[in-house]
C-alpha positions as CSV (number, residue, x, y, z in Angstrom):
1,M,0.2,-1.4,16.7
2,N,-2.3,-2.5,14.4
3,I,-1.6,-6.2,14.7
4,G,-4.4,-7.0,12.4
5,Y,-3.4,-5.3,9.7
6,I,0.2,-6.6,10.2
7,I,-1.4,-10.3,10.7
8,G,-3.6,-10.2,7.8
9,L,-0.9,-8.7,5.2
10,V,1.6,-11.6,6.4
11,L,-0.8,-14.2,6.1
12,A,-1.8,-12.9,2.3
13,I,1.6,-12.8,1.4
14,I,2.7,-16.4,2.7
15,V,-0.1,-17.9,0.9
16,F,0.2,-16.0,-2.2
17,V,3.8,-17.0,-2.1
18,L,3.1,-20.7,-1.5
19,G,0.0,-20.5,-4.3
20,M,2.9,-19.7,-6.9
21,A,5.3,-22.4,-5.6
22,G,2.5,-24.9,-6.1
23,G,0.1,-24.7,-3.4
24,F,0.6,-28.0,-1.8
25,P,3.9,-29.9,-0.8
26,P,6.5,-30.4,-2.3
27,Y,6.7,-26.7,-2.9
28,N,8.9,-25.5,-6.3
29,F,10.0,-22.2,-5.3
30,G,12.5,-22.0,-8.0
31,Q,9.3,-21.1,-10.3
32,L,8.9,-18.2,-8.2
33,G,11.2,-16.4,-10.8
34,N,8.5,-16.9,-13.4
35,F,6.4,-14.1,-11.4
36,V,9.2,-11.5,-11.7
37,D,9.1,-9.0,-14.7
38,G,10.7,-5.7,-14.7
39,A,8.4,-4.4,-17.5
40,S,5.3,-5.2,-15.7
41,V,6.8,-3.5,-12.5
42,M,7.8,-0.2,-14.7
43,I,4.2,-0.3,-15.9
44,V,1.9,-1.1,-13.1
45,I,3.7,0.4,-10.3
46,G,5.5,3.5,-12.1
47,C,2.4,4.4,-14.0
48,S,0.3,4.0,-10.8
49,I,2.4,6.1,-8.7
50,G,2.7,8.7,-11.5
51,I,-1.2,9.0,-12.0
52,V,-1.9,9.1,-8.3
53,M,0.9,12.1,-7.7
54,A,-0.8,14.0,-10.7
55,S,-4.0,13.6,-9.2
56,F,-3.5,14.9,-5.8
57,P,-1.6,17.7,-3.9
58,L,2.3,16.7,-3.8
59,K,1.8,17.5,0.0
60,T,-0.9,14.9,0.1
61,F,1.4,12.4,-1.8
62,L,4.6,13.0,0.4
63,G,2.7,12.1,3.3
64,M,2.7,8.5,2.5
65,P,5.2,7.4,5.3
66,K,3.0,9.3,7.7
67,H,-0.2,7.9,6.6
68,F,1.5,4.4,7.1
69,A,2.4,5.3,10.5
70,I,-0.8,6.6,11.7
71,M,-2.4,3.5,10.3
72,L,-0.1,1.1,12.2
73,K,-0.3,2.9,15.6
74,N,-3.0,2.6,17.8
75,P,-5.2,5.7,18.8
76,K,-3.0,7.6,21.4
77,M,-6.7,8.7,23.0
78,K,-9.0,6.1,24.1
79,P,-12.7,6.8,24.6
80,E,-12.4,5.3,28.5
81,N,-9.9,7.7,29.2
82,I,-11.3,11.0,27.8
83,I,-14.7,10.2,29.6
84,N,-13.0,9.8,32.9
85,S,-10.7,13.1,31.9
86,L,-14.3,14.6,31.5
87,V,-15.7,13.6,34.9
88,D,-12.9,14.7,36.7
89,L,-13.0,18.2,34.9
90,A,-16.9,18.1,35.9
91,Q,-16.0,17.8,39.5
92,I,-13.6,20.2,39.6
93,A,-15.8,22.8,37.9
94,R,-19.0,21.8,40.3
95,K,-16.4,22.7,43.3
96,D,-14.3,25.5,42.2
97,G,-15.9,26.9,39.1
98,L,-15.2,26.9,35.1
99,L,-12.1,29.4,35.8
100,A,-10.3,26.5,37.5
101,L,-10.2,24.1,34.6
102,E,-7.5,26.6,33.0
103,E,-4.7,24.7,34.6
104,K,-5.9,21.5,33.3
105,A,-6.4,22.6,30.0
106,N,-2.8,23.5,29.9
107,E,-1.6,19.8,30.9
108,Q,-3.7,18.1,28.0
109,E,-1.6,17.0,25.5
110,D,-4.2,16.7,22.9
111,P,-4.7,20.2,21.4
112,F,-8.5,19.6,20.5
113,F,-9.1,19.0,24.3
114,K,-7.2,21.8,25.2
115,Q,-9.2,23.9,23.0
116,A,-12.3,22.8,24.1
117,I,-11.8,23.1,27.9
118,M,-10.3,26.9,27.0
119,L,-13.5,28.1,25.0
120,I,-15.6,27.5,28.3
121,V,-13.0,28.8,30.3
122,D,-13.5,31.8,28.4
123,A,-17.0,31.9,29.0
124,N,-18.2,31.7,25.1
125,D,-21.6,31.2,24.6
126,P,-22.5,27.4,24.7
127,D,-23.8,27.6,21.0
128,R,-20.8,29.0,19.6
129,V,-18.6,26.6,21.5
130,R,-20.4,23.4,20.0
131,A,-20.4,25.2,16.6
132,T,-16.6,25.8,16.9
133,L,-16.0,22.4,18.0
134,E,-18.1,20.4,15.5
135,N,-16.7,22.4,12.6
136,D,-13.2,21.5,13.6
137,I,-14.4,17.9,13.6
138,E,-16.0,18.2,10.3
139,C,-12.8,19.9,8.6
140,M,-10.5,17.0,10.4
141,S,-12.8,14.3,8.6
142,D,-12.7,16.3,5.1
143,R,-8.8,16.1,5.5
144,H,-8.8,12.2,6.5
145,N,-11.3,11.4,3.6
146,S,-9.3,13.1,0.7
147,T,-6.2,11.3,2.1
148,A,-8.2,7.8,1.9
149,A,-9.4,9.1,-1.3
150,M,-5.6,8.8,-2.5
151,Y,-5.3,5.4,-1.9
152,D,-8.8,4.5,-3.5
153,K,-7.4,6.3,-6.4
154,A,-4.4,3.8,-6.4
155,S,-6.5,0.9,-5.8
156,A,-8.6,2.0,-8.8
157,V,-5.6,2.9,-11.1
158,S,-3.6,-0.2,-10.4
159,P,-5.6,-3.0,-12.2
160,A,-6.3,-0.5,-14.8
161,F,-2.6,-0.4,-15.8
162,G,-2.3,-4.1,-15.2
163,M,-4.8,-4.2,-18.2
164,V,-2.6,-1.7,-19.9
165,G,0.3,-3.8,-19.4
166,T,-1.8,-7.1,-20.7
167,L,-2.3,-4.8,-24.1
168,V,1.4,-4.0,-24.4
169,G,2.5,-7.7,-23.9
170,L,-0.5,-8.8,-26.4
171,I,0.7,-6.2,-28.8
172,N,4.3,-7.2,-28.5
173,M,3.4,-11.1,-29.0
174,L,1.5,-10.3,-32.2
175,Q,4.6,-8.0,-33.9
176,N,6.9,-10.6,-33.1
177,M,4.8,-13.6,-34.6
178,D,6.6,-15.3,-37.5
179,P,3.8,-16.0,-40.2
180,T,5.8,-19.1,-40.8
181,S,7.5,-20.9,-38.3
182,G,5.7,-19.1,-35.3
183,S,7.4,-16.7,-32.9
184,S,10.3,-17.5,-30.2
185,T,9.4,-15.0,-28.2
186,I,5.5,-15.5,-27.7
187,G,6.1,-17.3,-24.3
188,K,7.9,-14.3,-22.9
189,D,5.3,-11.7,-24.4
190,M,2.6,-13.7,-23.1
191,G,4.2,-13.6,-19.6
192,V,4.2,-9.9,-19.5
193,A,0.9,-9.6,-20.5
194,L,-0.4,-12.1,-17.7
195,I,1.8,-10.5,-15.1
196,T,1.1,-7.1,-15.3
197,T,-2.5,-8.1,-14.4
198,L,-1.2,-9.9,-11.5
199,Y,0.7,-7.0,-10.1
200,G,-2.0,-4.7,-10.5
201,C,-4.7,-6.9,-8.6
202,I,-2.0,-7.3,-5.8
203,L,-1.3,-3.6,-5.8
204,A,-4.8,-2.9,-5.5
205,H,-6.3,-5.3,-2.8
206,M,-3.1,-6.4,-0.9
207,I,-1.9,-3.0,-0.4
208,F,-3.9,0.2,-1.7
209,G,-7.3,-1.2,-0.5
210,P,-6.5,-2.3,3.2
211,V,-4.5,1.1,3.6
212,A,-7.6,3.0,2.6
213,N,-9.9,0.9,4.7
214,N,-7.5,1.4,7.9
215,L,-7.3,5.3,7.8
216,R,-11.2,5.8,7.4
217,I,-11.2,3.4,10.2
218,R,-8.6,5.6,12.5
219,D,-10.8,8.6,11.0
220,S,-14.1,7.1,12.9
221,E,-12.1,6.6,16.1
222,E,-10.6,10.3,16.2
223,V,-14.2,11.6,15.3
224,L,-15.7,9.3,18.3
225,N,-13.3,10.6,20.7
226,K,-13.8,14.2,19.6
227,M,-17.5,14.1,19.6
228,I,-17.3,12.3,23.4
229,I,-15.1,15.6,24.5
230,V,-17.6,18.0,22.6
231,E,-20.6,16.6,24.6
232,G,-18.7,16.4,27.6
233,I,-17.5,19.8,27.4
234,T,-21.1,21.4,26.7
235,C,-22.4,19.6,29.6
236,I,-19.6,20.7,32.0
237,Q,-20.5,24.3,30.9
238,A,-24.1,23.8,31.5
239,G,-23.2,22.5,34.7
240,E,-24.4,18.9,34.7
241,N,-24.0,16.3,37.6
242,P,-20.8,14.4,37.0
243,K,-22.6,11.3,37.7
244,M,-25.0,12.2,35.1
245,L,-22.3,13.3,32.6
246,R,-20.5,9.8,33.0
247,E,-23.8,7.8,32.0
248,K,-24.5,10.1,29.4
249,L,-21.1,9.9,27.9
250,L,-20.8,6.0,28.2
251,T,-23.4,6.0,25.6
252,F,-20.7,6.4,23.1
253,V,-18.9,3.4,23.6
254,A,-20.1,-0.3,23.1
255,Q,-21.9,-2.0,25.8
256,K,-18.9,-4.2,27.2
257,Q,-17.0,-1.1,27.9
258,R,-20.0,0.6,29.6
259,E,-20.0,-2.6,31.8
260,K,-16.5,-2.1,32.7
261,M,-16.6,1.6,33.4
262,G,-20.0,2.1,34.7
263,D,-19.3,0.9,38.4
264,G,-16.4,3.5,38.4
265,S,-16.8,6.6,40.3
266,G,-14.6,8.7,38.1
267,G,-11.3,9.5,38.2
268,G,-8.1,7.3,37.0
269,G,-8.1,9.2,33.5
270,E,-5.8,11.2,31.8
271,G,-5.9,14.5,33.1
């Protein structure tokens, strides 16, 4: 579970609500109703969703629940487990040959890892193996970036429609002003003008912006895992020593992880 995102979002909401209630005790939660306006919700949320839907394929838009699930869950594959698995595969390959890896390939839950193993089991050219796998990674990252771009778009249009709502409120205020005695609706119209800007900022910076950032972080984590697989598989195909393979793959992870894993001799990974 992505605890950082959940804690950060909850903290932001709590602080924001307390700020609307007065900032410091004693809190006046009764005034929270001042920040609720149906017209502002329709303008900001409705128009933002509509423009995002119009800007991206419907399939991408309807995938929002899946995007949130990906963002909230921790990655299934961890670099240290991948490295241990690759070292195990290297030991099997040196002992029994590359054909012995086919059984291990069928045990893999990750389709990319399975594909990588089968490419060397089928005795493909090393350059072709690397090119195929790297192209897979590049296409995957492009898909992920296009998804994150949808939330970037939503983050950009939300404040814009907040300003549109502000203009709507100001126009109504001016239209309803009584030149002799002033307008009885000036306060309400001005409230709509300001609340729409508030809603736009909330959507952009508390909802859509963090989602886009977290999706890109998930992409970078998956790219790292797959690059480790590519490097490990090509080294196994070249017959590299399992110990040297471990040392080479450890360069992909942070120094603290290297220190924890460096004293291992292999094994213990997902295989």
